[in-house]
MARBA-3410 file (N, C-alpha, C, O; in Angstrom, 1 decimal):
228
22.4,77.6,86.0,22.5,79.0,85.6,23.5,79.1,84.5,24.6,78.7,84.6 ~ 23.1,79.7,83.4,24.0,79.9,82.2,25.0,81.1,82.6,24.5,82.1,83.0 ~ 26.3,80.8,82.4,27.3,81.7,83.0,28.3,82.0,81.9,28.7,81.2,81.1 ~ 28.8,83.3,82.0,30.0,83.8,81.2,31.0,84.4,82.1,30.7,85.1,83.1 ~ 32.3,84.1,81.8,33.4,84.7,82.5,34.1,85.7,81.5,34.4,85.3,80.4
34.3,86.9,81.9,35.1,87.9,81.1,36.2,88.5,82.0,35.9,89.1,83.0 ~ 37.4,88.2,81.6,38.6,88.7,82.3,39.7,88.8,81.3,39.9,87.9,80.5 ~ 40.5,89.9,81.4,41.6,90.1,80.5,42.9,89.3,80.9,43.9,89.4,80.3 ~ 42.8,88.7,82.1,44.0,87.9,82.6,43.7,86.4,82.5,42.7,85.9,83.0 ~ 44.6,85.7,81.7,44.4,84.3,81.5,44.4,83.5,82.8,43.6,82.6,82.9
45.3,83.8,83.7,45.3,83.0,85.0,44.0,83.2,85.7,43.5,82.2,86.3 ~ 43.4,84.4,85.7,42.1,84.6,86.4,41.0,83.8,85.7,40.1,83.2,86.4 ~ 41.0,83.7,84.4,40.0,82.9,83.6,40.2,81.4,84.0,39.2,80.8,84.2 ~ 41.4,81.0,84.1,41.6,79.6,84.4,41.1,79.2,85.8,40.5,78.2,86.1 ~ 41.4,80.1,86.8,41.0,79.9,88.2,39.4,79.9,88.3,38.8,79.0,88.9
38.8,80.9,87.7,37.3,81.0,87.7,36.7,79.8,87.0,35.7,79.3,87.5 ~ 37.3,79.4,85.9,36.7,78.2,85.1,36.8,77.0,86.0,35.9,76.1,86.0 ~ 37.9,76.8,86.7,38.1,75.7,87.6,37.1,75.7,88.7,36.5,74.7,89.0 ~ 36.9,76.9,89.3,35.9,77.0,90.4,34.5,76.7,89.9,33.7,75.9,90.5 ~ 34.2,77.2,88.7,32.8,77.0,88.1,32.6,75.5,87.8,31.4,75.1,88.0
33.6,74.8,87.4,33.5,73.4,87.1,33.1,72.6,88.3,32.6,71.4,88.1 ~ 33.3,73.1,89.5,32.9,72.4,90.7,31.5,72.6,91.2,31.0,71.9,92.1 ~ 30.8,73.5,90.5,29.5,73.9,90.9,28.4,73.2,90.0,28.4,73.6,88.8 ~ 27.6,72.3,90.5,26.7,71.6,89.6,25.6,72.4,88.9,25.1,72.0,87.9 ~ 25.2,73.5,89.6,24.1,74.3,89.0,24.5,75.4,88.1,23.7,76.2,87.7
25.8,75.4,87.7,26.3,76.4,86.8,26.7,75.8,85.5,27.4,74.7,85.5 ~ 26.3,76.3,84.3,26.7,75.8,83.0,27.5,77.0,82.3,27.0,78.0,82.0 ~ 28.8,76.7,82.2,29.7,77.8,81.7,29.5,77.8,80.1,29.8,76.8,79.5 ~ 29.1,78.9,79.6,28.8,79.1,78.2,30.1,79.7,77.5,30.3,79.3,76.3 ~ 30.8,80.5,78.2,32.0,81.1,77.6,32.9,81.7,78.7,32.5,82.2,79.7
34.2,81.5,78.5,35.2,82.1,79.3,36.2,82.8,78.4,36.9,82.1,77.6 ~ 36.3,84.1,78.4,37.1,84.8,77.4,37.7,86.1,77.9,37.3,86.7,78.9 ~ 38.8,86.5,77.3,39.4,87.8,77.6,38.9,88.9,76.6,39.2,90.1,76.7 ~ 38.1,88.5,75.6,37.6,89.4,74.6,36.2,89.8,75.0,35.2,89.1,74.8 ~ 36.1,91.0,75.5,34.8,91.5,76.0,33.7,91.6,74.9,32.5,91.4,75.2
34.2,91.9,73.7,33.2,92.1,72.6,32.7,90.8,72.1,31.5,90.7,71.6 ~ 33.4,89.7,72.3,33.0,88.4,71.9,31.8,88.0,72.9,30.8,87.5,72.5 ~ 32.1,88.3,74.2,31.0,88.0,75.2,29.8,88.9,75.0,28.7,88.4,75.2 ~ 30.0,90.1,74.6,28.9,91.1,74.5,28.0,90.6,73.4,26.8,90.8,73.5 ~ 28.5,90.0,72.3,27.7,89.5,71.2,26.7,88.5,71.7,25.6,88.4,71.4
27.3,87.6,72.6,26.4,86.5,73.1,25.4,87.1,74.1,24.2,86.7,74.1 ~ 25.8,88.0,74.9,25.0,88.6,75.9,23.8,89.3,75.3,22.7,89.4,75.9 ~ 24.0,89.9,74.1,22.9,90.6,73.4,22.0,89.6,72.6,20.9,90.0,72.2 ~ 22.4,88.4,72.5,21.6,87.4,71.7,20.9,86.4,72.6,19.8,85.9,72.3 ~ 21.6,86.0,73.7,21.1,84.9,74.5,20.8,85.3,75.9,21.2,86.4,76.4
20.0,84.5,76.6,19.7,84.8,78.0,20.8,84.2,78.9,20.9,82.9,79.0 ~ 21.6,85.0,79.4,22.6,84.6,80.3,22.2,85.0,81.8,21.8,86.1,82.0 ~ 22.4,84.0,82.7,21.9,84.2,84.0,22.9,84.9,84.9,22.6,85.8,85.8 ~ 24.2,84.6,84.8,25.2,85.1,85.7,26.5,85.4,84.9,26.9,84.7,84.0 ~ 27.1,86.6,85.2,28.3,87.1,84.5,29.3,87.4,85.5,29.2,88.2,86.4
30.5,86.7,85.4,31.7,87.1,86.2,32.4,88.1,85.3,32.9,87.8,84.2 ~ 32.6,89.3,85.9,33.0,90.4,85.0,34.2,91.1,85.7,34.1,91.7,86.8 ~ 35.3,91.2,85.0,36.5,92.0,85.4,36.2,93.4,85.2,35.4,93.8,84.2 ~ 36.7,94.3,86.0,36.4,95.8,85.8,37.5,96.4,84.9,37.1,97.1,84.0 ~ 38.7,96.2,85.3,39.8,96.9,84.5,40.2,96.1,83.3,40.9,95.1,83.5
39.7,96.4,82.1,40.1,95.7,80.9,40.5,96.8,79.9,40.1,97.9,80.0 ~ 41.3,96.4,78.9,42.0,97.4,78.0,41.0,98.1,77.1,41.1,99.3,76.9 ~ 40.1,97.4,76.4,39.2,98.0,75.4,37.9,98.6,75.9,37.5,99.6,75.4 ~ 37.4,98.0,77.0,36.1,98.5,77.6,36.1,98.0,79.0,36.5,96.9,79.3 ~ 35.8,98.9,79.9,35.8,98.5,81.3,34.5,97.7,81.6,33.6,97.7,80.9
34.6,96.9,82.7,33.4,96.1,83.1,32.2,97.0,83.4,31.1,96.6,83.1 ~ 32.5,98.2,84.0,31.4,99.1,84.3,30.7,99.6,83.0,29.5,99.7,82.9 ~ 31.6,99.9,82.0,31.0,100.4,80.7,30.2,99.3,80.0,29.2,99.5,79.4 ~ 30.8,98.1,80.1,30.1,96.9,79.4,28.7,96.7,80.1,27.7,96.5,79.4 ~ 28.7,96.7,81.4,27.5,96.5,82.2,26.4,97.6,81.8,25.3,97.2,81.6
26.8,98.8,81.8,25.9,99.9,81.5,25.3,99.8,80.0,24.3,100.4,79.7 ~ 26.1,99.1,79.2,25.6,99.0,77.8,24.6,97.9,77.5,23.9,97.9,76.5 ~ 24.4,97.0,78.5,23.5,95.9,78.3,22.1,96.3,78.5,21.7,97.0,79.5 ~ 21.2,95.9,77.6,19.8,96.1,77.8,19.2,95.1,78.8,18.4,95.5,79.7 ~ 19.5,93.8,78.6,19.1,92.8,79.5,20.3,92.4,80.3,21.2,91.7,79.8
20.3,92.8,81.6,21.4,92.5,82.5,21.3,91.2,83.2,20.3,91.0,83.9 ~ 22.3,90.4,83.1,22.3,89.2,84.0,22.7,89.6,85.4,23.0,90.7,85.7 ~ 22.7,88.6,86.3,23.3,88.9,87.6,24.8,89.0,87.4,25.4,88.3,86.6 ~ 25.4,90.0,88.2,26.8,90.3,88.0,27.6,90.0,89.3,27.2,90.4,90.4 ~ 28.7,89.3,89.1,29.7,89.3,90.1,31.0,89.9,89.6,31.6,89.3,88.7
31.4,91.0,90.2,32.6,91.6,89.7,33.8,90.9,90.3,33.8,90.4,91.4 ~ 34.8,90.7,89.4,36.1,90.1,89.8,37.2,91.1,89.5,37.4,91.5,88.3 ~ 37.9,91.6,90.5,38.9,92.7,90.3,40.0,92.7,91.3,39.8,92.1,92.4 ~ 41.1,93.3,91.0,42.2,93.4,91.9,42.1,94.7,92.7,42.9,95.0,93.6 ~ 41.0,95.5,92.4,40.9,96.8,93.0,39.6,96.9,93.9,38.5,96.6,93.4
39.8,97.3,95.1,38.7,97.4,96.0,37.9,98.7,95.9,36.8,98.8,96.4 ~ 38.5,99.7,95.2,37.9,101.0,95.2,36.6,101.1,94.3,36.0,102.2,94.3 ~ 36.3,100.1,93.6,35.1,100.1,92.7,33.9,99.5,93.5,32.8,99.5,92.9 ~ 34.1,99.0,94.7,33.0,98.3,95.4,31.7,99.1,95.5,30.6,98.6,95.1 ~ 31.8,100.3,96.0,30.6,101.1,96.1,29.9,101.4,94.8,28.6,101.2,94.7
30.6,101.7,93.8,30.0,101.9,92.5,29.4,100.7,91.9,28.3,100.7,91.3 ~ 30.0,99.5,92.2,29.4,98.3,91.8,28.1,98.0,92.4,27.2,97.6,91.8 ~ 28.0,98.2,93.7,26.8,97.9,94.4,25.7,98.9,94.1,24.5,98.5,94.2 ~ 26.0,100.1,93.7,25.0,101.0,93.2,24.4,100.5,91.9,23.3,101.0,91.5 ~ 25.1,99.6,91.2,24.6,99.0,89.9,23.9,97.7,90.2,23.6,96.9,89.3
23.6,97.4,91.5,22.8,96.2,91.9,23.6,94.9,91.5,22.9,93.9,91.1 ~ 24.9,94.9,91.7,25.6,93.6,91.5,25.3,92.7,92.6,24.9,93.1,93.7 ~ 25.5,91.4,92.4,25.3,90.3,93.4,26.5,90.3,94.4,26.3,90.2,95.6 ~ 27.7,90.4,93.9,28.9,90.3,94.7,30.1,91.0,94.1,30.1,91.3,92.9 ~ 31.1,91.1,94.9,32.3,91.8,94.5,33.5,91.0,95.0,33.8,91.1,96.2
34.2,90.3,94.1,35.3,89.5,94.5,36.6,90.1,94.2,36.9,90.5,93.1 ~ 37.5,90.2,95.2,38.8,90.8,95.0,39.9,89.7,94.8,39.9,88.8,95.6 ~ 40.7,89.9,93.8,41.7,88.9,93.5,42.9,89.1,94.5,43.1,90.2,95.0 ~ 43.6,88.0,94.8,43.3,86.6,94.4,42.1,86.1,95.1,41.9,86.2,96.3 ~ 41.2,85.4,94.3,40.0,84.9,94.8,40.1,83.5,95.4,40.6,82.6,94.7
39.6,83.4,96.6,39.6,82.1,97.3,38.3,81.4,96.9,37.3,82.0,96.7 ~ 38.4,80.1,96.9,37.2,79.3,96.5,36.0,79.5,97.5,34.9,79.6,97.1 ~ 36.4,79.6,98.8,35.3,79.8,99.8,34.6,81.1,99.5,33.4,81.2,99.7 ~ 35.3,82.1,99.2,34.7,83.4,98.9,33.9,83.4,97.6,32.8,84.0,97.5 ~ 34.4,82.7,96.6,33.7,82.5,95.4,32.4,81.8,95.6,31.4,82.2,95.0
32.4,80.8,96.4,31.3,79.9,96.7,30.2,80.8,97.4,29.0,80.6,97.1 ~ 30.6,81.6,98.2,29.6,82.5,98.9,28.8,83.4,97.9,27.6,83.5,98.0 ~ 29.6,84.0,97.0,28.9,84.8,95.9,28.0,84.0,95.0,27.0,84.5,94.7 ~ 28.5,82.8,94.7,27.7,82.0,93.8,26.4,81.5,94.4,25.3,81.5,93.8 ~ 26.5,81.1,95.7,25.3,80.7,96.4,24.3,81.9,96.6,23.1,81.6,96.5
24.8,83.1,96.7,23.9,84.2,96.8,23.2,84.4,95.4,22.0,84.7,95.4 ~ 23.9,84.3,94.3,23.3,84.4,93.0,22.3,83.3,92.8,21.3,83.5,92.2 ~ 22.6,82.1,93.2,21.7,80.9,93.1,20.4,81.1,93.8,19.3,80.8,93.3 ~ 20.4,81.7,95.0,19.2,82.0,95.7,18.4,83.0,95.0,17.1,82.9,94.9 ~ 19.0,84.1,94.5,18.3,85.1,93.7,17.7,84.5,92.4,16.5,84.8,92.1
18.4,83.6,91.8,17.9,82.9,90.6,16.7,82.1,90.9,15.7,82.1,90.1 ~ 16.7,81.3,92.0,15.6,80.5,92.3,14.4,81.3,92.8,13.2,81.0,92.5 ~ 14.7,82.5,93.4,13.6,83.4,93.8,12.9,83.9,92.6,11.6,84.0,92.6 ~ 13.6,84.3,91.6,13.0,84.8,90.4,12.2,83.8,89.6,11.2,84.1,89.1 ~ 12.7,82.5,89.7,12.0,81.4,89.0,10.7,81.2,89.7,9.6,81.0,89.1
10.7,81.3,91.1,9.4,81.1,91.8,8.4,82.2,91.5,7.2,81.9,91.4 ~ 8.9,83.4,91.4,8.0,84.5,91.1,7.4,84.3,89.7,6.2,84.6,89.5 ~ 8.2,83.9,88.7,7.7,83.7,87.4,6.7,82.6,87.3,5.7,82.7,86.7 ~ 7.0,81.5,88.0,6.1,80.3,88.1,4.8,80.7,88.7,3.7,80.3,88.3 ~ 4.9,81.5,89.8,3.7,81.9,90.5,2.8,82.8,89.6,1.6,82.6,89.6
3.4,83.6,88.8,2.7,84.5,87.9,2.0,83.7,86.8,1.0,84.2,86.2 ~ 2.6,82.6,86.4,2.0,81.8,85.3,0.9,80.9,85.8,0.0,80.6,85.1 ~ 0.9,80.5,87.1,-0.1,79.6,87.6,-1.5,80.4,87.7,-1.5,81.6,87.9 ~ -2.6,79.6,87.6,-3.9,80.2,87.7,-4.7,79.5,88.7,-5.9,79.6,88.7 ~ -4.0,78.9,89.7,-4.7,78.2,90.8,-3.8,78.0,91.9,-2.6,78.2,91.8
-4.3,77.6,93.1,-3.5,77.1,94.2,-4.2,75.9,94.8,-5.4,75.7,94.6 ~ -3.4,75.2,95.6,-4.0,74.1,96.4,-4.0,74.4,97.8,-3.1,75.0,98.4 ~ -5.2,74.1,98.5,-5.3,74.3,99.9,-5.8,73.0,100.6,-6.6,72.3,100.0 ~ -5.3,72.8,101.8,-5.8,71.7,102.6,-7.1,72.0,103.2,-7.3,73.0,103.9 ~ -8.1,71.2,102.9,-9.5,71.4,103.4,-9.9,70.1,104.1,-10.1,69.0,103.4
-10.0,70.1,105.4,-10.2,68.9,106.2,-9.2,67.8,105.9,-8.0,68.0,106.2 ~ -9.6,66.7,105.3,-8.6,65.6,105.1,-8.1,65.5,103.6,-7.6,64.5,103.3 ~ -8.4,66.5,102.8,-7.9,66.4,101.4,-7.4,67.8,101.0,-7.6,68.8,101.7 ~ -6.7,67.8,99.9,-6.1,69.0,99.3,-6.9,69.4,98.1,-7.1,68.6,97.2 ~ -7.4,70.6,98.1,-8.4,71.1,97.1,-7.7,72.1,96.2,-7.0,73.0,96.6
-8.0,72.0,94.9,-7.5,72.9,93.9,-8.6,74.1,93.8,-9.8,73.8,93.6 ~ -8.1,75.3,93.9,-9.0,76.5,93.8,-8.4,77.4,92.7,-7.3,77.9,92.7 ~ -9.2,77.7,91.7,-8.8,78.6,90.6,-8.9,80.0,91.1,-9.8,80.4,91.8 ~ -7.9,80.8,90.7,-7.8,82.2,91.1,-9.1,82.9,90.7,-9.6,83.8,91.4 ~ -9.5,82.6,89.5,-10.7,83.4,88.9,-12.0,83.1,89.7,-12.9,83.9,89.6
-12.0,82.0,90.5,-13.2,81.7,91.3,-13.2,82.5,92.7,-14.2,82.6,93.3 ~ -12.0,83.0,93.1,-11.9,83.6,94.4,-12.5,85.0,94.4,-12.1,85.8,93.5 ~ -13.4,85.3,95.3,-13.9,86.7,95.5,-13.1,87.4,96.5,-12.5,88.5,96.2 ~ -13.0,86.9,97.7,-12.1,87.5,98.7,-11.8,86.4,99.8,-12.4,85.3,99.8 ~ -10.8,86.8,100.6,-10.3,85.8,101.6,-10.4,86.5,103.0,-9.9,87.7,103.1
-10.9,85.8,104.0,-11.0,86.4,105.3,-10.1,85.6,106.3,-10.2,84.4,106.3 ~ -9.3,86.3,107.1,-8.4,85.6,108.0,-9.0,85.5,109.4,-9.6,86.5,109.9 ~ -8.9,84.3,110.0,-9.4,84.0,111.3,-8.3,83.3,112.1,-8.4,82.1,112.3 ~ -7.4,84.1,112.6,-6.3,83.6,113.4,-5.5,82.5,112.5,-4.8,82.8,111.6 ~ -5.7,81.2,112.9,-4.9,80.2,112.2,-5.7,79.6,111.0,-5.3,78.5,110.5
-6.8,80.2,110.7,-7.7,79.7,109.6,-7.9,80.8,108.6,-7.8,82.0,108.9 ~ -8.3,80.4,107.4,-8.8,81.4,106.4,-10.1,80.9,105.8,-10.3,79.7,105.6 ~ -11.0,81.8,105.6,-12.2,81.6,104.8,-12.0,82.1,103.4,-11.8,83.3,103.2 ~ -12.0,81.2,102.4,-11.8,81.6,101.0,-13.2,81.6,100.4,-13.9,80.6,100.2 ~ -13.7,82.8,100.2,-15.0,83.0,99.6,-14.9,83.0,98.1,-14.3,83.8,97.5
-15.6,82.0,97.5,-15.5,81.8,96.0,-16.9,81.9,95.4,-17.9,82.0,96.1 ~ -16.9,81.9,94.1,-18.2,81.9,93.4,-19.1,80.6,93.7,-20.3,80.7,93.7 ~ -18.4,79.6,94.1,-19.1,78.3,94.4,-19.4,78.1,95.9,-20.0,77.1,96.2 ~ -19.0,79.0,96.7,-19.2,78.9,98.1,-17.9,79.2,98.9,-16.9,79.7,98.4 ~ -18.0,78.9,100.3,-16.9,79.2,101.2,-16.1,78.0,101.5,-16.6,76.9,101.7
-14.8,78.1,101.5,-13.8,77.0,101.8,-13.0,77.4,103.0,-12.4,78.5,103.1 ~ -13.0,76.6,104.0,-12.2,76.8,105.2,-10.9,76.0,105.2,-11.0,74.8,105.1 ~ -9.8,76.7,105.4,-8.5,76.0,105.4,-7.7,76.4,106.6,-7.7,77.6,107.0 ~ -6.9,75.5,107.2,-6.1,75.8,108.3,-4.8,76.5,107.8,-3.8,75.8,107.4 ~ -4.8,77.8,107.7,-3.7,78.5,107.2,-3.9,80.0,107.6,-5.0,80.5,107.5
-2.8,80.7,108.0,-3.1,82.1,108.3,-3.1,83.0,107.0,-2.7,82.5,106.0 ~ -3.5,84.2,107.2,-3.7,85.1,106.1,-2.4,85.4,105.4,-2.3,85.5,104.2 ~ -1.3,85.6,106.2,0.0,85.9,105.6,0.5,84.7,104.7,1.1,84.8,103.7 ~ 0.2,83.5,105.2,0.6,82.2,104.5,-0.1,82.1,103.1,0.5,81.8,102.1 ~ -1.4,82.5,103.1,-2.1,82.4,101.8,-1.7,83.5,100.9,-1.7,83.4,99.7
-1.4,84.7,101.5,-1.1,85.9,100.7,0.2,85.6,99.9,0.4,86.0,98.8 ~ 1.1,84.8,100.5,2.4,84.5,99.8,2.2,83.5,98.6,3.0,83.4,97.7 ~ 1.0,82.9,98.6,0.7,81.9,97.5,0.0,82.6,96.3,-0.2,82.0,95.3 ~ -0.4,83.9,96.6,-1.3,84.6,95.6,-0.4,85.5,94.8,0.4,86.2,95.3 ~ -0.7,85.7,93.5,0.0,86.7,92.6,-0.5,88.1,93.0,-1.7,88.3,93.1
0.5,89.0,93.2,0.2,90.3,93.7,-0.6,91.2,92.6,-1.2,92.2,92.9 ~ -0.5,90.7,91.4,-1.2,91.5,90.3,-2.7,91.1,90.3,-3.5,91.8,89.6 ~ -3.1,90.1,91.0,-4.5,89.7,91.0,-5.2,89.9,92.4,-6.4,90.0,92.4 ~ -4.4,89.9,93.4,-5.0,90.0,94.8,-4.3,91.1,95.6,-3.2,91.4,95.4 ~ -5.2,91.7,96.5,-4.7,92.8,97.2,-5.1,92.8,98.7,-6.3,92.5,99.0
-4.2,92.9,99.6,-4.5,93.0,101.0,-5.1,94.4,101.3,-4.4,95.4,101.1 ~ -6.3,94.4,101.8,-6.9,95.7,102.1,-7.2,95.9,103.6,-7.7,97.0,104.0 ~ -6.9,94.9,104.4,-7.3,95.0,105.8,-6.4,93.9,106.5,-6.0,92.9,105.8 ~ -6.2,94.0,107.8,-5.4,93.0,108.5,-6.1,91.6,108.4,-5.4,90.6,108.6 ~ -7.4,91.6,108.1,-8.1,90.4,108.0,-8.7,90.0,106.7,-9.4,89.0,106.6
-8.4,90.8,105.6,-9.0,90.6,104.4,-8.1,90.8,103.2,-7.3,91.7,103.1 ~ -8.2,89.9,102.2,-7.6,90.0,100.9,-8.7,89.9,99.9,-9.6,89.1,100.0 ~ -8.6,90.8,98.8,-9.7,90.7,97.8,-9.1,90.5,96.4,-7.9,90.8,96.2 ~ -9.9,89.9,95.6,-9.5,89.7,94.2,-9.8,91.0,93.5,-10.9,91.5,93.4 ~ -8.7,91.6,93.0,-8.8,93.0,92.4,-9.9,93.1,91.3,-10.6,94.1,91.3
-9.9,92.1,90.4,-10.8,92.2,89.3,-12.3,92.0,89.7,-13.2,92.3,88.9 ~ -12.5,91.5,91.0,-13.9,91.3,91.4,-14.4,92.6,92.1,-15.6,92.6,92.4 ~ -13.6,93.6,92.4,-14.1,94.8,93.1,-15.0,95.6,92.1,-14.6,95.8,91.0 ~ -16.2,95.9,92.6,-17.1,96.6,91.7,-17.2,98.1,92.1,-17.6,98.9,91.2 ~ -16.9,98.4,93.3,-16.8,99.9,93.8,-16.2,99.9,95.1,-15.9,98.9,95.8
-15.9,101.2,95.5,-15.3,101.4,96.9,-15.5,102.7,97.4,-15.8,103.7,96.6 ~ -15.5,102.9,98.7,-15.6,104.1,99.4,-14.3,104.3,100.3,-13.4,103.6,100.1 ~ -14.3,105.3,101.1,-13.2,105.6,101.9,-12.8,104.4,102.8,-11.6,104.2,103.0 ~ -13.8,103.7,103.4,-13.5,102.7,104.3,-14.1,101.4,104.0,-14.1,100.4,104.8 ~ -14.7,101.2,102.8,-15.3,100.0,102.4,-15.0,99.7,100.9,-15.0,100.6,100.0
-14.8,98.4,100.6,-14.6,97.9,99.3,-15.8,97.0,99.0,-16.2,96.2,99.9 ~ -16.4,97.1,97.8,-17.6,96.3,97.5,-17.2,95.3,96.4,-16.5,95.6,95.4 ~ -17.7,94.1,96.6,-17.8,93.1,95.5,-19.3,92.8,95.3,-19.9,92.0,96.1 ~ -19.8,93.4,94.3,-21.3,93.5,94.2,-21.9,94.0,95.5,-21.6,95.2,95.8 ~ -22.7,93.3,96.2,-23.4,93.8,97.4,-22.6,93.4,98.7,-23.0,93.7,99.8
-21.5,92.8,98.5,-20.7,92.4,99.7,-19.8,93.5,100.1,-19.0,94.1,99.3 ~ -19.9,93.9,101.4,-19.1,95.0,101.9,-17.9,94.4,102.7,-18.0,93.5,103.5 ~ -16.7,94.9,102.3,-15.4,94.4,103.0,-14.7,95.6,103.5,-14.5,96.6,102.8 ~ -14.3,95.6,104.8,-13.7,96.8,105.4,-12.3,97.1,104.8,-11.5,96.2,104.5 ~ -12.0,98.4,104.6,-10.7,98.9,104.1,-10.0,99.5,105.3,-10.4,100.5,105.8
-8.9,98.8,105.7,-8.2,99.2,106.9,-7.4,100.5,106.7,-6.9,100.8,105.6 ~ -7.3,101.3,107.7,-6.6,102.6,107.7,-5.1,102.4,107.2,-4.7,103.2,106.4 ~ -4.4,101.4,107.7,-3.0,101.3,107.3,-2.8,100.8,105.9,-1.7,100.9,105.3 ~ -3.9,100.3,105.3,-3.8,99.8,103.9,-4.4,100.7,102.9,-4.2,100.6,101.7 ~ -5.1,101.8,103.4,-5.9,102.6,102.5,-5.1,103.3,101.4,-5.5,103.3,100.2
-4.0,103.9,101.8,-3.2,104.7,100.8,-2.7,103.8,99.7,-2.8,104.2,98.5 ~ -2.2,102.6,100.0,-1.7,101.7,99.0,-2.8,101.2,98.1,-2.7,101.1,96.9 ~ -4.0,100.8,98.7,-5.1,100.3,98.0,-5.6,101.3,97.0,-5.9,101.0,95.8 ~ -5.8,102.6,97.5,-6.4,103.6,96.6,-5.4,103.9,95.5,-5.8,104.2,94.4 ~ -4.1,103.9,95.8,-3.1,104.1,94.7,-3.2,103.1,93.6,-3.2,103.4,92.4
-3.4,101.8,94.0,-3.5,100.7,93.0,-4.8,100.8,92.3,-4.8,100.6,91.0 ~ -5.9,101.0,93.0,-7.2,101.0,92.3,-7.4,102.3,91.4,-8.1,102.2,90.4 ~ -6.7,103.3,91.7,-6.8,104.5,90.9,-5.8,104.5,89.7,-5.8,105.4,88.9
END
């Protein structure tokens, strides 16, 4: 994760830089007491994580954060506890009170790393146009564009495609997690459909050409909102 430290206290910069040097998945791009120097980089480059002091002479950390168009993950570092609520309202990752212990620092960094990896997985999933499923004794590649709908049968799923039906030992929730939400929609406790393949729908039925797929009561409001 590309990281910047902004703090108006030199000792705090030294401590945070030392802590960061121990973490293999962090690449420190800048450690500075000059908020405007950091702001220039933040506006030009993709920075993943920002350690940000709140009380600074020229611009507060809160003001700097609000000025950013593209916000990295934020960990506030401050001697004051009274900003905690305001910080979390801005969706910060963590709030470290000085003097900062390494164990507490590590907890915040690990939280940021989990979020970073989660975002990467979401991005990669959205880029992919296929998934792999175990079918009998082999693993089969299935293109998203070939899938019409998926039917859940306890510990199995039937994947209905343009080329025929594929049976895989996987529950419906498991396959739903592998599918991009912009292309597939759960419409029933037992059915997921490819949104672009839907040709029409009624109050309790979704159609893919002449195929009728039930629309569950608990899913109806969300389905109709998306389709409309």
